[in-house]
C-alpha positions as CSV (number, residue, x, y, z in Angstrom):
1,X,88.5,106.3,140.2
2,X,92.0,103.7,140.6
3,X,93.9,104.0,143.0
4,X,97.1,105.8,142.8
5,X,99.9,102.6,144.4
6,X,102.6,103.9,147.4
7,X,105.8,103.5,145.2
8,X,103.4,105.5,142.1
9,X,102.4,108.0,144.7
10,X,107.0,108.0,146.1
11,X,108.1,108.3,142.5
12,X,106.0,111.4,141.7
13,X,106.8,113.5,144.7
14,X,110.3,112.8,143.7
15,X,109.4,115.1,140.8
16,X,108.5,118.5,140.3
17,X,106.4,118.9,137.6
18,X,106.8,123.1,137.1
19,X,110.5,122.1,136.7
20,X,112.5,122.4,134.1
21,X,115.7,119.8,134.8
22,X,119.3,120.2,133.4
23,X,120.2,116.9,131.4
24,X,122.5,115.2,134.1
25,X,119.6,116.2,136.5
26,X,116.8,114.7,135.1
27,X,118.7,111.5,133.8
28,X,119.9,111.1,137.4
29,X,116.2,111.8,139.0
30,X,113.8,109.9,136.2
31,X,116.9,106.6,137.2
32,X,115.8,107.5,141.3
33,X,111.5,107.4,140.1
34,X,111.4,104.2,139.3
35,X,110.4,101.4,141.2
36,X,109.7,98.6,139.6
37,X,111.0,95.5,139.6
38,X,111.9,95.3,135.9
39,X,114.7,97.4,134.1
40,X,112.4,99.4,133.3
41,X,113.1,101.4,129.8
42,X,113.5,105.6,129.3
43,X,111.3,106.7,126.9
44,X,112.0,110.2,125.5
45,X,109.4,112.2,124.6
46,X,109.8,115.7,122.1
47,X,107.5,117.9,120.9
48,X,107.6,119.7,117.8
49,X,106.5,122.7,116.8
50,X,106.0,121.8,113.1
51,X,102.1,120.1,111.8
52,X,102.8,116.4,110.7
53,X,99.1,116.9,108.5
54,X,101.6,118.9,106.4
55,X,103.9,116.8,103.9
56,X,106.7,119.5,104.2
57,X,106.5,119.9,108.2
58,X,106.8,116.2,108.1
59,X,110.1,115.1,110.2
60,X,111.0,111.5,110.1
61,X,114.7,109.6,110.4
62,X,116.9,106.9,112.3
63,X,120.7,107.3,114.3
64,X,122.6,104.6,115.4
65,X,122.8,105.1,119.6
66,X,125.8,104.9,120.4
67,X,125.2,103.1,123.9
68,X,122.8,100.8,123.0
69,X,119.3,99.9,123.6
70,X,120.2,97.0,126.8
71,X,117.4,94.7,124.5
72,X,117.8,92.3,122.3
73,X,116.2,93.4,118.8
74,X,115.4,90.7,117.1
75,X,115.3,92.1,113.5
76,X,113.0,90.1,110.0
77,X,115.5,91.0,106.5
78,X,113.7,90.0,103.2
79,X,116.2,89.2,100.6
80,X,116.6,86.5,98.8
81,X,120.4,84.8,97.3
82,X,123.5,86.1,98.0
83,X,121.2,89.4,99.6
84,X,119.8,86.6,101.5
85,X,123.5,84.9,103.0
86,X,124.3,88.6,103.7
87,X,121.7,89.4,105.9
88,X,122.6,86.0,108.1
89,X,125.8,86.0,108.3
90,X,125.3,89.8,109.7
91,X,122.6,88.3,112.5
92,X,119.9,88.4,111.3
93,X,117.0,86.7,113.2
94,X,114.4,85.6,110.1
95,X,115.5,86.0,106.5
96,X,113.8,84.8,104.0
97,X,110.5,86.7,101.5
98,X,107.3,84.7,100.3
99,X,107.2,82.5,103.4
100,X,107.8,84.9,105.6
101,X,105.2,87.2,103.4
102,X,103.2,84.6,104.3
103,X,104.0,84.1,107.9
104,X,103.0,87.9,108.1
105,X,99.2,87.3,107.1
106,X,98.7,85.0,109.5
107,X,99.1,86.9,112.6
108,X,102.2,86.6,112.7
109,X,105.1,89.5,114.5
110,X,107.4,89.0,116.4
111,X,110.3,90.5,115.2
112,X,111.4,93.6,116.1
113,X,112.8,96.0,113.2
114,X,112.1,94.9,109.2
115,X,114.5,95.5,106.6
116,X,114.3,94.5,102.4
117,X,116.4,94.8,100.0
118,X,114.8,97.2,96.5
119,X,113.8,94.5,95.2
120,X,111.9,92.9,97.8
121,X,108.9,95.8,97.9
122,X,107.0,94.1,95.6
123,X,105.9,91.2,97.2
124,X,106.8,93.3,100.9
125,X,104.0,95.5,99.6
126,X,101.3,92.6,99.8
127,X,101.5,93.2,103.5
128,X,102.2,96.2,103.9
129,X,98.9,97.2,105.4
130,X,100.6,95.3,107.9
131,X,103.1,95.9,108.8
132,X,102.8,100.2,108.9
133,X,100.2,100.7,111.7
134,X,102.6,98.6,113.4
135,X,105.8,100.4,112.2
136,X,107.1,97.4,110.7
137,X,106.8,99.0,107.2
138,X,111.1,98.6,105.6
139,X,110.9,102.9,104.2
140,X,114.6,104.0,102.6
141,X,113.7,107.3,104.6
142,X,115.6,105.2,107.6
143,X,117.7,102.8,106.1
144,X,115.9,100.2,105.6
145,X,115.4,99.8,102.8
146,X,118.7,98.9,100.9
147,X,121.0,96.5,99.7
148,X,123.6,96.5,102.0
149,X,121.3,94.3,103.8
150,X,124.2,93.0,106.0
151,X,124.8,97.0,107.5
152,X,121.4,97.7,108.2
153,X,121.3,94.5,110.1
154,X,124.6,95.9,112.3
155,X,123.4,99.1,112.6
156,X,119.7,96.8,113.6
157,X,120.8,95.0,116.3
158,X,123.6,98.1,118.4
159,X,120.8,100.4,118.7
160,X,119.4,102.3,115.7
161,X,116.8,104.2,116.6
162,X,113.9,105.3,114.5
163,X,112.1,108.3,114.6
164,X,109.3,110.1,113.2
165,X,106.7,112.2,114.7
166,X,103.0,112.1,115.3
167,X,99.5,113.4,115.7
168,X,99.6,116.8,117.8
169,X,104.1,116.9,116.8
170,X,105.0,114.3,119.3
171,X,107.8,112.1,118.4
172,X,107.9,109.6,120.8
173,X,111.2,107.3,121.3
174,X,113.1,104.7,123.6
175,X,117.5,105.9,124.7
176,X,118.4,103.1,127.1
177,X,117.4,101.1,130.3
178,X,116.9,102.7,133.6
179,X,120.0,100.4,134.7
180,X,122.4,102.2,132.3
181,X,125.0,104.6,133.3
182,X,123.4,108.1,133.1
183,X,126.3,109.6,131.4
184,X,126.1,106.5,129.2
185,X,122.2,107.8,128.9
186,X,122.8,111.6,128.2
187,X,125.2,110.5,125.3
188,X,121.9,107.8,123.8
189,X,119.1,111.6,124.4
190,X,122.3,113.9,123.0
191,X,122.1,111.4,120.2
192,X,118.9,111.2,118.9
193,X,118.5,114.6,120.3
194,X,120.9,115.9,117.5
195,X,119.4,113.4,115.1
196,X,115.6,115.6,116.2
197,X,117.9,118.4,115.4
198,X,118.9,117.8,111.7
199,X,115.6,116.5,110.2
200,X,114.0,120.1,111.4
201,X,111.9,120.8,107.9
202,X,112.1,124.0,106.1
203,X,108.7,124.7,106.9
204,X,108.9,124.4,109.9
205,X,108.2,127.8,111.5
206,X,108.8,129.5,114.6
207,X,109.7,127.8,118.1
208,X,110.9,123.8,116.9
209,X,111.7,122.3,120.0
210,X,108.4,123.3,122.4
211,X,109.1,120.7,125.6
212,X,111.1,117.9,126.5
213,X,110.6,114.6,128.8
214,X,112.4,111.3,130.3
215,X,110.5,108.7,131.6
216,X,110.8,105.0,132.7
217,X,108.3,102.9,131.3
218,X,105.9,103.2,135.3
219,X,108.1,106.2,136.1
220,X,106.9,110.2,135.9
221,X,107.8,112.6,133.2
222,X,110.5,114.2,134.5
223,X,110.3,117.9,131.6
224,X,113.8,118.6,130.5
225,X,115.7,122.2,130.0
226,X,115.8,122.6,126.7
227,X,118.4,124.9,126.1
228,X,120.8,123.0,128.5
229,X,120.1,120.0,126.6
230,X,120.8,122.0,122.6
231,X,123.6,123.6,123.8
232,X,125.5,120.5,124.7
233,X,125.4,119.5,121.0
């Protein structure tokens, strides 16, 4: 059995696993329990009362976080002609068509978000089995299949986060860095949580939000009081 490091043991000692913390206190606890030498990402994990095996209980969407993610997002755009120029002018890192498809087929995935104009989806479909499992397939439901590529690129660069319910009803998404001011992390968490609430499927019955936790990359999970978070929306 692997040993727990002294730093992790110290971080774990700060968190009461039996307690649900108010949002403000929980955020400050995650920040204080962070011990890595790099600027850790803060993640939000929400357990929902849905069964994603049923199409009418799927929860999926996207939201632009008010304070960004604290990292440079590499954006790839599948487009041609004027839309190619629009994407480049908006700051896209990679723009192309069949040339990008060929690179991806060879195993290249040095980008964080993929956007495509609707007329390019026939080309993009060739690599759907490569992009899909990595969460990189453009999708109109989250605004990454659009003719408004300039706006989509700017949103992605400014901190747009996509979320999709996984098995067991779990949503997992980044909300910033531990170096962020506590207030900014709270704002990002509330923005994402609000989007989750608005994405509640009509078929969902009973308790929709069952558990909320936040954690840094290396730090312990901190459970949040769902009622406190909801009251701040």
